[in-house]
PDB file of the backbone (N, CA, C, O) and the ligand in Angstrom, with CONECT records:
HET     ZN  A 101       1
ATOM      1  N   MET A   1       1.056  -1.339  -0.131  1.00  0.00           N
ATOM      2  CA  MET A   1      -0.028   0.039   0.072  1.00  0.00           C
ATOM      3  C   MET A   1       0.906   1.266  -0.010  1.00  0.00           C
ATOM      4  O   MET A   1       2.031   1.222   0.488  1.00  0.00           O
ATOM      5  N   ILE A   2       0.474   2.269  -0.590  1.00  0.00           N
ATOM      6  CA  ILE A   2       1.234   3.465  -0.794  1.00  0.00           C
ATOM      7  C   ILE A   2       0.229   4.645  -0.279  1.00  0.00           C
ATOM      8  O   ILE A   2      -0.944   4.678  -0.650  1.00  0.00           O
ATOM      9  N   LEU A   3       0.760   5.558   0.561  1.00  0.00           N
ATOM     10  CA  LEU A   3      -0.199   6.491   0.905  1.00  0.00           C
ATOM     11  C   LEU A   3       0.351   7.727   0.035  1.00  0.00           C
ATOM     12  O   LEU A   3       1.543   8.007  -0.092  1.00  0.00           O
ATOM     13  N   TYR A   4      -0.711   8.404  -0.532  1.00  0.00           N
ATOM     14  CA  TYR A   4      -0.366   9.481  -1.453  1.00  0.00           C
ATOM     15  C   TYR A   4      -1.054  10.700  -0.813  1.00  0.00           C
ATOM     16  O   TYR A   4      -2.198  10.613  -0.368  1.00  0.00           O
ATOM     17  N   SER A   5      -0.335  11.841  -0.773  1.00  0.00           N
ATOM     18  CA  SER A   5      -0.956  13.208  -0.589  1.00  0.00           C
ATOM     19  C   SER A   5      -1.541  13.826  -1.908  1.00  0.00           C
ATOM     20  O   SER A   5      -0.769  14.253  -2.767  1.00  0.00           O
ATOM     21  N   LEU A   6      -2.940  13.877  -2.076  1.00  0.00           N
ATOM     22  CA  LEU A   6      -3.605  14.482  -3.105  1.00  0.00           C
ATOM     23  C   LEU A   6      -3.998  15.715  -2.979  1.00  0.00           C
ATOM     24  O   LEU A   6      -4.076  16.166  -1.836  1.00  0.00           O
ATOM     25  N   GLN A   7      -4.318  16.502  -4.040  1.00  0.00           N
ATOM     26  CA  GLN A   7      -4.692  17.772  -4.091  1.00  0.00           C
ATOM     27  C   GLN A   7      -5.975  17.850  -5.229  1.00  0.00           C
ATOM     28  O   GLN A   7      -5.893  17.407  -6.374  1.00  0.00           O
ATOM     29  N   CYS A   8      -7.092  18.470  -4.679  1.00  0.00           N
ATOM     30  CA  CYS A   8      -8.141  18.668  -5.716  1.00  0.00           C
ATOM     31  C   CYS A   8      -7.934  19.844  -6.333  1.00  0.00           C
ATOM     32  O   CYS A   8      -7.019  20.577  -5.958  1.00  0.00           O
ATOM     33  N   ARG A   9      -8.814  20.207  -7.433  1.00  0.00           N
ATOM     34  CA  ARG A   9      -8.665  21.577  -8.111  1.00  0.00           C
ATOM     35  C   ARG A   9      -9.000  22.642  -7.204  1.00  0.00           C
ATOM     36  O   ARG A   9      -8.521  23.731  -7.519  1.00  0.00           O
ATOM     37  N   ASP A  10      -9.665  22.612  -6.207  1.00  0.00           N
ATOM     38  CA  ASP A  10      -9.881  23.432  -5.422  1.00  0.00           C
ATOM     39  C   ASP A  10      -8.734  23.806  -4.058  1.00  0.00           C
ATOM     40  O   ASP A  10      -8.751  24.626  -3.140  1.00  0.00           O
ATOM     41  N   GLY A  11      -7.914  22.880  -4.440  1.00  0.00           N
ATOM     42  CA  GLY A  11      -6.681  23.233  -3.391  1.00  0.00           C
ATOM     43  C   GLY A  11      -6.617  22.343  -2.205  1.00  0.00           C
ATOM     44  O   GLY A  11      -5.593  22.395  -1.523  1.00  0.00           O
ATOM     45  N   HIS A  12      -7.690  21.434  -1.826  1.00  0.00           N
ATOM     46  CA  HIS A  12      -7.862  20.674  -0.705  1.00  0.00           C
ATOM     47  C   HIS A  12      -7.053  19.738  -0.704  1.00  0.00           C
ATOM     48  O   HIS A  12      -7.101  19.000  -1.688  1.00  0.00           O
ATOM     49  N   VAL A  13      -6.099  19.446   0.305  1.00  0.00           N
ATOM     50  CA  VAL A  13      -5.152  18.475   0.406  1.00  0.00           C
ATOM     51  C   VAL A  13      -5.654  17.381   1.216  1.00  0.00           C
ATOM     52  O   VAL A  13      -6.154  17.621   2.315  1.00  0.00           O
ATOM     53  N   PHE A  14      -5.546  15.986   0.681  1.00  0.00           N
ATOM     54  CA  PHE A  14      -5.895  14.852   1.516  1.00  0.00           C
ATOM     55  C   PHE A  14      -5.114  13.644   1.164  1.00  0.00           C
ATOM     56  O   PHE A  14      -4.499  13.523   0.104  1.00  0.00           O
ATOM     57  N   ASP A  15      -5.168  12.739   2.120  1.00  0.00           N
ATOM     58  CA  ASP A  15      -4.405  11.547   1.853  1.00  0.00           C
ATOM     59  C   ASP A  15      -5.250  10.484   1.429  1.00  0.00           C
ATOM     60  O   ASP A  15      -6.434  10.381   1.749  1.00  0.00           O
ATOM     61  N   GLU A  16      -4.577   9.644   0.655  1.00  0.00           N
ATOM     62  CA  GLU A  16      -5.468   8.418   0.109  1.00  0.00           C
ATOM     63  C   GLU A  16      -4.401   7.282  -0.110  1.00  0.00           C
ATOM     64  O   GLU A  16      -3.278   7.459  -0.581  1.00  0.00           O
ATOM     65  N   TRP A  17      -4.944   6.071   0.316  1.00  0.00           N
ATOM     66  CA  TRP A  17      -4.257   4.782   0.317  1.00  0.00           C
ATOM     67  C   TRP A  17      -4.427   4.079  -1.148  1.00  0.00           C
ATOM     68  O   TRP A  17      -5.544   4.029  -1.663  1.00  0.00           O
ATOM     69  N   PHE A  18      -3.331   3.561  -1.769  1.00  0.00           N
ATOM     70  CA  PHE A  18      -3.552   3.028  -3.012  1.00  0.00           C
ATOM     71  C   PHE A  18      -2.676   1.769  -2.876  1.00  0.00           C
ATOM     72  O   PHE A  18      -1.664   1.667  -2.182  1.00  0.00           O
ATOM     73  N   ALA A  19      -3.281   0.755  -3.718  1.00  0.00           N
ATOM     74  CA  ALA A  19      -2.371  -0.560  -3.675  1.00  0.00           C
ATOM     75  C   ALA A  19      -1.083  -0.322  -4.144  1.00  0.00           C
ATOM     76  O   ALA A  19      -0.091  -0.685  -3.513  1.00  0.00           O
ATOM     77  N   SER A  20      -1.020   0.376  -5.413  1.00  0.00           N
ATOM     78  CA  SER A  20       0.134   0.713  -5.987  1.00  0.00           C
ATOM     79  C   SER A  20       0.235   2.006  -6.655  1.00  0.00           C
ATOM     80  O   SER A  20      -0.760   2.712  -6.492  1.00  0.00           O
ATOM     81  N   SER A  21       1.218   2.532  -7.401  1.00  0.00           N
ATOM     82  CA  SER A  21       1.336   3.624  -8.166  1.00  0.00           C
ATOM     83  C   SER A  21       0.446   3.441  -9.336  1.00  0.00           C
ATOM     84  O   SER A  21      -0.230   4.421  -9.648  1.00  0.00           O
ATOM     85  N   ALA A  22       0.318   2.301 -10.078  1.00  0.00           N
ATOM     86  CA  ALA A  22      -0.398   1.936 -11.118  1.00  0.00           C
ATOM     87  C   ALA A  22      -2.001   2.000 -10.732  1.00  0.00           C
ATOM     88  O   ALA A  22      -2.834   2.295 -11.590  1.00  0.00           O
ATOM     89  N   ASP A  23      -2.369   1.694  -9.341  1.00  0.00           N
ATOM     90  CA  ASP A  23      -3.586   1.746  -8.878  1.00  0.00           C
ATOM     91  C   ASP A  23      -4.011   3.104  -8.711  1.00  0.00           C
ATOM     92  O   ASP A  23      -5.190   3.419  -8.872  1.00  0.00           O
ATOM     93  N   TYR A  24      -2.963   4.070  -8.341  1.00  0.00           N
ATOM     94  CA  TYR A  24      -3.438   5.417  -8.463  1.00  0.00           C
ATOM     95  C   TYR A  24      -3.528   6.163  -9.778  1.00  0.00           C
ATOM     96  O   TYR A  24      -4.309   7.087 -10.003  1.00  0.00           O
ATOM     97  N   GLU A  25      -2.677   5.676 -10.585  1.00  0.00           N
ATOM     98  CA  GLU A  25      -2.766   6.211 -11.962  1.00  0.00           C
ATOM     99  C   GLU A  25      -4.278   5.811 -12.729  1.00  0.00           C
ATOM    100  O   GLU A  25      -4.948   6.564 -13.437  1.00  0.00           O
ATOM    101  N   ALA A  26      -4.525   4.666 -12.427  1.00  0.00           N
ATOM    102  CA  ALA A  26      -5.840   4.275 -12.852  1.00  0.00           C
ATOM    103  C   ALA A  26      -7.044   4.927 -12.328  1.00  0.00           C
ATOM    104  O   ALA A  26      -8.004   5.220 -13.040  1.00  0.00           O
ATOM    105  N   LYS A  27      -6.979   5.132 -11.155  1.00  0.00           N
ATOM    106  CA  LYS A  27      -8.169   5.708 -10.484  1.00  0.00           C
ATOM    107  C   LYS A  27      -8.090   7.353 -10.762  1.00  0.00           C
ATOM    108  O   LYS A  27      -9.109   8.036 -10.667  1.00  0.00           O
ATOM    109  N   ALA A  28      -7.033   7.828 -11.048  1.00  0.00           N
ATOM    110  CA  ALA A  28      -6.812   9.233 -11.237  1.00  0.00           C
ATOM    111  C   ALA A  28      -7.468   9.443 -12.654  1.00  0.00           C
ATOM    112  O   ALA A  28      -8.295  10.323 -12.895  1.00  0.00           O
ATOM    113  N   LYS A  29      -6.984   8.502 -13.576  1.00  0.00           N
ATOM    114  CA  LYS A  29      -7.464   8.638 -14.960  1.00  0.00           C
ATOM    115  C   LYS A  29      -8.845   8.579 -14.964  1.00  0.00           C
ATOM    116  O   LYS A  29      -9.416   9.502 -15.545  1.00  0.00           O
ATOM    117  N   THR A  30      -9.576   7.640 -14.409  1.00  0.00           N
ATOM    118  CA  THR A  30     -11.178   7.433 -14.437  1.00  0.00           C
ATOM    119  C   THR A  30     -11.841   8.281 -13.449  1.00  0.00           C
ATOM    120  O   THR A  30     -13.036   8.070 -13.241  1.00  0.00           O
ATOM    121  N   HIS A  31     -11.169   9.322 -12.734  1.00  0.00           N
ATOM    122  CA  HIS A  31     -11.696  10.109 -11.793  1.00  0.00           C
ATOM    123  C   HIS A  31     -12.514   9.285 -10.984  1.00  0.00           C
ATOM    124  O   HIS A  31     -13.728   9.488 -10.960  1.00  0.00           O
ATOM    125  N   ASP A  32     -11.892   8.198 -10.185  1.00  0.00           N
ATOM    126  CA  ASP A  32     -12.279   7.419  -9.062  1.00  0.00           C
ATOM    127  C   ASP A  32     -11.823   7.888  -7.889  1.00  0.00           C
ATOM    128  O   ASP A  32     -11.882   7.074  -6.968  1.00  0.00           O
ATOM    129  N   ILE A  33     -11.393   8.937  -7.637  1.00  0.00           N
ATOM    130  CA  ILE A  33     -10.870   9.498  -6.339  1.00  0.00           C
ATOM    131  C   ILE A  33     -11.500  10.692  -6.197  1.00  0.00           C
ATOM    132  O   ILE A  33     -11.503  11.469  -7.152  1.00  0.00           O
ATOM    133  N   ALA A  34     -12.107  11.018  -5.040  1.00  0.00           N
ATOM    134  CA  ALA A  34     -13.138  12.065  -4.809  1.00  0.00           C
ATOM    135  C   ALA A  34     -12.441  12.957  -3.504  1.00  0.00           C
ATOM    136  O   ALA A  34     -12.055  12.433  -2.460  1.00  0.00           O
ATOM    137  N   CYS A  35     -12.387  14.166  -3.762  1.00  0.00           N
ATOM    138  CA  CYS A  35     -11.930  14.975  -2.576  1.00  0.00           C
ATOM    139  C   CYS A  35     -13.081  14.770  -1.389  1.00  0.00           C
ATOM    140  O   CYS A  35     -14.287  14.769  -1.633  1.00  0.00           O
ATOM    141  N   PRO A  36     -12.581  14.619  -0.239  1.00  0.00           N
ATOM    142  CA  PRO A  36     -13.552  14.302   0.836  1.00  0.00           C
ATOM    143  C   PRO A  36     -14.012  15.752   1.259  1.00  0.00           C
ATOM    144  O   PRO A  36     -14.942  15.773   2.066  1.00  0.00           O
ATOM    145  N   ASP A  37     -13.515  16.951   0.848  1.00  0.00           N
ATOM    146  CA  ASP A  37     -13.803  18.181   1.259  1.00  0.00           C
ATOM    147  C   ASP A  37     -15.010  18.619   0.328  1.00  0.00           C
ATOM    148  O   ASP A  37     -16.001  19.127   0.852  1.00  0.00           O
ATOM    149  N   CYS A  38     -14.942  18.429  -1.068  1.00  0.00           N
ATOM    150  CA  CYS A  38     -15.759  19.175  -1.913  1.00  0.00           C
ATOM    151  C   CYS A  38     -16.355  18.018  -3.041  1.00  0.00           C
ATOM    152  O   CYS A  38     -17.253  18.195  -3.864  1.00  0.00           O
ATOM    153  N   GLY A  39     -15.698  17.004  -2.840  1.00  0.00           N
ATOM    154  CA  GLY A  39     -16.162  15.845  -3.754  1.00  0.00           C
ATOM    155  C   GLY A  39     -15.557  15.678  -5.253  1.00  0.00           C
ATOM    156  O   GLY A  39     -15.883  14.814  -6.068  1.00  0.00           O
ATOM    157  N   GLY A  40     -14.586  16.727  -5.424  1.00  0.00           N
ATOM    158  CA  GLY A  40     -14.170  16.813  -6.829  1.00  0.00           C
ATOM    159  C   GLY A  40     -13.244  15.681  -6.952  1.00  0.00           C
ATOM    160  O   GLY A  40     -12.521  15.229  -6.064  1.00  0.00           O
ATOM    161  N   THR A  41     -13.379  15.210  -8.380  1.00  0.00           N
ATOM    162  CA  THR A  41     -12.469  13.829  -8.739  1.00  0.00           C
ATOM    163  C   THR A  41     -11.420  14.353  -9.613  1.00  0.00           C
ATOM    164  O   THR A  41     -10.752  13.535 -10.244  1.00  0.00           O
ATOM    165  N   GLU A  42     -11.164  15.700  -9.750  1.00  0.00           N
ATOM    166  CA  GLU A  42      -9.997  16.176 -10.562  1.00  0.00           C
ATOM    167  C   GLU A  42      -8.856  16.348  -9.561  1.00  0.00           C
ATOM    168  O   GLU A  42      -8.591  17.398  -8.975  1.00  0.00           O
ATOM    169  N   VAL A  43      -8.218  15.189  -9.439  1.00  0.00           N
ATOM    170  CA  VAL A  43      -7.099  15.384  -8.366  1.00  0.00           C
ATOM    171  C   VAL A  43      -5.739  15.099  -8.720  1.00  0.00           C
ATOM    172  O   VAL A  43      -5.587  14.267  -9.614  1.00  0.00           O
ATOM    173  N   ARG A  44      -4.715  15.616  -8.206  1.00  0.00           N
ATOM    174  CA  ARG A  44      -3.446  15.276  -8.647  1.00  0.00           C
ATOM    175  C   ARG A  44      -2.705  15.004  -7.348  1.00  0.00           C
ATOM    176  O   ARG A  44      -3.256  15.164  -6.259  1.00  0.00           O
ATOM    177  N   LYS A  45      -1.277  14.535  -7.495  1.00  0.00           N
ATOM    178  CA  LYS A  45      -0.515  14.574  -6.410  1.00  0.00           C
ATOM    179  C   LYS A  45      -0.243  15.649  -5.965  1.00  0.00           C
ATOM    180  O   LYS A  45       0.087  16.564  -6.719  1.00  0.00           O
ATOM    181  N   ALA A  46      -0.313  15.801  -4.631  1.00  0.00           N
ATOM    182  CA  ALA A  46       0.311  17.210  -3.836  1.00  0.00           C
ATOM    183  C   ALA A  46       1.613  17.133  -3.766  1.00  0.00           C
ATOM    184  O   ALA A  46       2.188  16.052  -3.885  1.00  0.00           O
ATOM    185  N   ILE A  47       2.251  18.275  -3.564  1.00  0.00           N
ATOM    186  CA  ILE A  47       3.720  18.360  -3.249  1.00  0.00           C
ATOM    187  C   ILE A  47       4.037  17.959  -2.014  1.00  0.00           C
ATOM    188  O   ILE A  47       3.569  18.569  -1.052  1.00  0.00           O
ATOM    189  N   MET A  48       4.790  16.987  -1.856  1.00  0.00           N
ATOM    190  CA  MET A  48       4.866  16.389  -0.423  1.00  0.00           C
ATOM    191  C   MET A  48       5.708  17.392   0.421  1.00  0.00           C
ATOM    192  O   MET A  48       6.755  17.847  -0.038  1.00  0.00           O
ATOM    193  N   ALA A  49       5.272  17.717   1.592  1.00  0.00           N
ATOM    194  CA  ALA A  49       6.203  18.425   2.219  1.00  0.00           C
ATOM    195  C   ALA A  49       7.031  17.742   3.083  1.00  0.00           C
ATOM    196  O   ALA A  49       6.531  16.851   3.771  1.00  0.00           O
ATOM    197  N   PRO A  50       8.336  18.024   3.186  1.00  0.00           N
ATOM    198  CA  PRO A  50       9.185  17.007   3.692  1.00  0.00           C
ATOM    199  C   PRO A  50       8.912  16.877   5.100  1.00  0.00           C
ATOM    200  O   PRO A  50       8.721  17.848   5.832  1.00  0.00           O
ATOM    201  N   ASN A  51       8.889  15.386   5.570  1.00  0.00           N
ATOM    202  CA  ASN A  51       8.405  15.104   6.719  1.00  0.00           C
ATOM    203  C   ASN A  51       9.586  15.482   7.894  1.00  0.00           C
ATOM    204  O   ASN A  51      10.197  14.549   8.415  1.00  0.00           O
ATOM    205  N   VAL A  52       9.811  16.557   8.195  1.00  0.00           N
ATOM    206  CA  VAL A  52      10.877  16.794   9.269  1.00  0.00           C
ATOM    207  C   VAL A  52      10.194  17.941  10.182  1.00  0.00           C
ATOM    208  O   VAL A  52       9.651  18.952   9.737  1.00  0.00           O
ATOM    209  N   SER A  53      10.318  17.614  11.455  1.00  0.00           N
ATOM    210  CA  SER A  53       9.823  18.323  12.378  1.00  0.00           C
ATOM    211  C   SER A  53      10.758  19.270  12.993  1.00  0.00           C
ATOM    212  O   SER A  53      11.800  18.957  13.569  1.00  0.00           O
ATOM    213  N   ARG A  54      10.305  20.434  12.826  1.00  0.00           N
ATOM    214  CA  ARG A  54      11.129  21.617  13.069  1.00  0.00           C
ATOM    215  C   ARG A  54      11.603  21.696  14.580  1.00  0.00           C
ATOM    216  O   ARG A  54      10.799  21.371  15.454  1.00  0.00           O
ATOM    217  N   GLY A  55      12.691  22.054  14.871  1.00  0.00           N
ATOM    218  CA  GLY A  55      12.855  22.247  16.290  1.00  0.00           C
ATOM    219  C   GLY A  55      13.517  20.849  16.953  1.00  0.00           C
ATOM    220  O   GLY A  55      14.070  20.789  18.051  1.00  0.00           O
ATOM    221  N   ALA A  56      13.355  19.933  16.172  1.00  0.00           N
ATOM    222  CA  ALA A  56      13.934  18.635  16.718  1.00  0.00           C
ATOM    223  C   ALA A  56      15.582  18.640  16.515  1.00  0.00           C
ATOM    224  O   ALA A  56      16.203  19.286  15.672  1.00  0.00           O
ATOM    225  N   ALA A  57      16.027  17.898  17.344  1.00  0.00           N
ATOM    226  CA  ALA A  57      17.474  17.766  17.232  1.00  0.00           C
ATOM    227  C   ALA A  57      17.962  17.263  15.947  1.00  0.00           C
ATOM    228  O   ALA A  57      17.371  16.330  15.401  1.00  0.00           O
ATOM    229  N   ALA A  58      19.069  17.846  15.383  1.00  0.00           N
ATOM    230  CA  ALA A  58      19.478  17.776  14.172  1.00  0.00           C
ATOM    231  C   ALA A  58      20.401  16.337  14.111  1.00  0.00           C
ATOM    232  O   ALA A  58      21.155  15.962  15.009  1.00  0.00           O
ATOM    233  N   ALA A  59      20.190  15.749  13.038  1.00  0.00           N
ATOM    234  CA  ALA A  59      20.945  14.532  12.854  1.00  0.00           C
ATOM    235  C   ALA A  59      22.506  14.763  12.712  1.00  0.00           C
ATOM    236  O   ALA A  59      22.922  15.770  12.138  1.00  0.00           O
ATOM    237  N   PRO A  60      23.319  13.865  13.216  1.00  0.00           N
ATOM    238  CA  PRO A  60      24.842  14.136  13.073  1.00  0.00           C
ATOM    239  C   PRO A  60      25.230  14.575  11.806  1.00  0.00           C
ATOM    240  O   PRO A  60      24.953  13.947  10.784  1.00  0.00           O
ATOM    241  N   ALA A  61      25.837  15.590  11.819  1.00  0.00           N
ATOM    242  CA  ALA A  61      26.365  16.253  10.392  1.00  0.00           C
ATOM    243  C   ALA A  61      27.150  15.409   9.536  1.00  0.00           C
ATOM    244  O   ALA A  61      26.895  15.514   8.337  1.00  0.00           O
ATOM    245  N   ALA A  62      28.066  14.577   9.882  1.00  0.00           N
ATOM    246  CA  ALA A  62      28.780  13.744   9.236  1.00  0.00           C
ATOM    247  C   ALA A  62      28.391  12.595   8.799  1.00  0.00           C
ATOM    248  O   ALA A  62      28.208  11.772   9.696  1.00  0.00           O
ATOM    249  N   PRO A  63      28.185  12.216   7.686  1.00  0.00           N
ATOM    250  CA  PRO A  63      27.576  10.906   7.414  1.00  0.00           C
ATOM    251  C   PRO A  63      28.530   9.828   7.343  1.00  0.00           C
ATOM    252  O   PRO A  63      29.661   9.998   6.888  1.00  0.00           O
ATOM    253  N   CYS A  64      28.065   8.609   7.824  1.00  0.00           N
ATOM    254  CA  CYS A  64      28.871   7.203   8.018  1.00  0.00           C
ATOM    255  C   CYS A  64      29.972   7.164   6.879  1.00  0.00           C
ATOM    256  O   CYS A  64      29.600   7.485   5.750  1.00  0.00           O
ATOM    257  N   GLU A  65      31.066   6.863   7.040  1.00  0.00           N
ATOM    258  CA  GLU A  65      31.960   6.629   5.844  1.00  0.00           C
ATOM    259  C   GLU A  65      31.818   5.439   5.240  1.00  0.00           C
ATOM    260  O   GLU A  65      32.309   5.266   4.124  1.00  0.00           O
ATOM    261  N   THR A  66      31.033   4.313   5.975  1.00  0.00           N
ATOM    262  CA  THR A  66      31.108   3.021   5.469  1.00  0.00           C
ATOM    263  C   THR A  66      29.784   2.924   4.585  1.00  0.00           C
ATOM    264  O   THR A  66      29.836   2.305   3.522  1.00  0.00           O
ATOM    265  N   CYS A  67      28.707   3.469   4.967  1.00  0.00           N
ATOM    266  CA  CYS A  67      27.399   3.422   4.175  1.00  0.00           C
ATOM    267  C   CYS A  67      26.848   4.791   3.798  1.00  0.00           C
ATOM    268  O   CYS A  67      25.896   4.907   3.027  1.00  0.00           O
ATOM    269  N   GLY A  68      27.389   5.690   4.287  1.00  0.00           N
ATOM    270  CA  GLY A  68      26.926   7.087   3.747  1.00  0.00           C
ATOM    271  C   GLY A  68      25.629   7.515   4.629  1.00  0.00           C
ATOM    272  O   GLY A  68      25.088   8.572   4.303  1.00  0.00           O
ATOM    273  N   GLU A  69      25.102   6.805   5.684  1.00  0.00           N
ATOM    274  CA  GLU A  69      24.105   7.217   6.331  1.00  0.00           C
ATOM    275  C   GLU A  69      24.513   8.167   7.227  1.00  0.00           C
ATOM    276  O   GLU A  69      25.558   8.103   7.874  1.00  0.00           O
ATOM    277  N   ALA A  70      23.545   9.223   7.283  1.00  0.00           N
ATOM    278  CA  ALA A  70      23.626  10.103   8.680  1.00  0.00           C
ATOM    279  C   ALA A  70      22.861   9.779   9.564  1.00  0.00           C
ATOM    280  O   ALA A  70      21.657  10.028   9.515  1.00  0.00           O
ATOM    281  N   GLY A  71      23.535   9.057  10.693  1.00  0.00           N
ATOM    282  CA  GLY A  71      22.858   8.711  11.687  1.00  0.00           C
ATOM    283  C   GLY A  71      22.158   7.398  11.560  1.00  0.00           C
ATOM    284  O   GLY A  71      21.656   6.989  10.514  1.00  0.00           O
ATOM    285  N   GLY A  72      22.163   6.646  12.926  1.00  0.00           N
ATOM    286  CA  GLY A  72      21.648   5.365  12.672  1.00  0.00           C
ATOM    287  C   GLY A  72      22.202   4.379  11.798  1.00  0.00           C
ATOM    288  O   GLY A  72      21.512   3.467  11.341  1.00  0.00           O
ATOM    289  N   CYS A  73      23.480   4.528  11.533  1.00  0.00           N
ATOM    290  CA  CYS A  73      24.325   3.548  10.768  1.00  0.00           C
ATOM    291  C   CYS A  73      24.440   2.273  11.357  1.00  0.00           C
ATOM    292  O   CYS A  73      25.140   2.208  12.367  1.00  0.00           O
ATOM    293  N   PRO A  74      23.859   1.162  10.908  1.00  0.00           N
ATOM    294  CA  PRO A  74      24.306  -0.196  11.425  1.00  0.00           C
ATOM    295  C   PRO A  74      25.550  -0.830  11.515  1.00  0.00           C
ATOM    296  O   PRO A  74      25.838  -1.760  12.269  1.00  0.00           O
ATOM    297  N   TRP A  75      26.363  -0.199  10.596  1.00  0.00           N
ATOM    298  CA  TRP A  75      27.718  -0.686  10.395  1.00  0.00           C
ATOM    299  C   TRP A  75      28.715  -0.020  11.432  1.00  0.00           C
ATOM    300  O   TRP A  75      29.727  -0.623  11.787  1.00  0.00           O
ATOM    301  N   SER A  76      28.429   1.118  11.859  1.00  0.00           N
ATOM    302  CA  SER A  76      29.494   1.738  12.723  1.00  0.00           C
ATOM    303  C   SER A  76      29.037   1.456  14.318  1.00  0.00           C
ATOM    304  O   SER A  76      27.910   1.212  14.749  1.00  0.00           O
ATOM    305  N   GLY A  77      30.182   1.565  14.969  1.00  0.00           N
ATOM    306  CA  GLY A  77      29.888   1.383  16.398  1.00  0.00           C
ATOM    307  C   GLY A  77      29.548   0.070  16.804  1.00  0.00           C
ATOM    308  O   GLY A  77      29.287  -0.163  17.984  1.00  0.00           O
TER     309      GLY A  77
HETATM  310 ZN    ZN A 101     -11.707  19.643  -2.679  1.00  0.00          ZN2+
END
């Protein structure tokens, strides 16, 4: 399952689950997705806001030299 952020013509943003990206494409094409706010079926993918909580402690600046992961590297330590 994939959760997409969608936006209708009126600018309402809502989340919808799809079995796959192809499932989304098919439903979008056949207008099988309705905005819960206005019922509009002309929807497109909303621009995803980065899921970053402001004010949270920043991740370690230097990425791991082994795997390139910044923080939570399973190989180091
Ligand atoms: Zn709407």
